[in-house]
C-alpha positions, 0 to 999 in steps of 0.5 A: 322889210327893215333892210329894204326901208333902210336902203330907201332912207339911205338913198333919200338922205345920203346917210351911208348904210352901216356908217352913219345910218345904223340898221336894226341895232347900234354897233359898238363901232357906231360914230358919235353922230349916227342915225339908227333905224330900228323896229318898234312895237305896234299892231300888224294888220291881221285882216289881209295877210299880204299887208302889214302896218310896220312901226319904225323908230328913228333915233339920231344922236350927235355931239350937239343938239342942232346936229342931232336935230338936223339929222332927225329932220333930214329923215323926216323931210324925206319920208313923212307924208310920202307914199308909193315907194317900191322896195325891192327885196334883199336877200330873197325877201319879197318886194314890198310897196310902201303905200304910205309912210307917216310920222306919228309926230315931229322929231322929238328931243329925248335929251342927252346920253351918259356922254352928254350926246343929244338924241332925237327920236321920231316913230313912223308907221309904214303901211306896207303891202307885199308887191311880189306874187306868191307862187304857192297856191295863189290864184 
């Protein structure tokens, strides 16, 4: 599901995958200014096996405070409070429907890293439902 979410964010913001938009973890070759989308802790919906509440963290780093903030708000404005996104499966994964996407708060400033680059963070909850039919034993 993470790749599908990142593909959607890339399309909505124009941030190129594996260039400005890093997926899952930060590559050694990451530029100074990047947006990292990664999975974070949280609870899953155990009552319905075809649904999951997926928590995603978006970290934005840049050389200046305002560049990092601009990137964080670009993602926030593109996805917060939206619903009904169809996420076609990538690499054999099932299709998913993002029923709702909510930021837990507005982008937050974390400070600077060891190289004095500014970082913002935003946590989102994606309420997901499997969109494709199961073929094994489903009525």
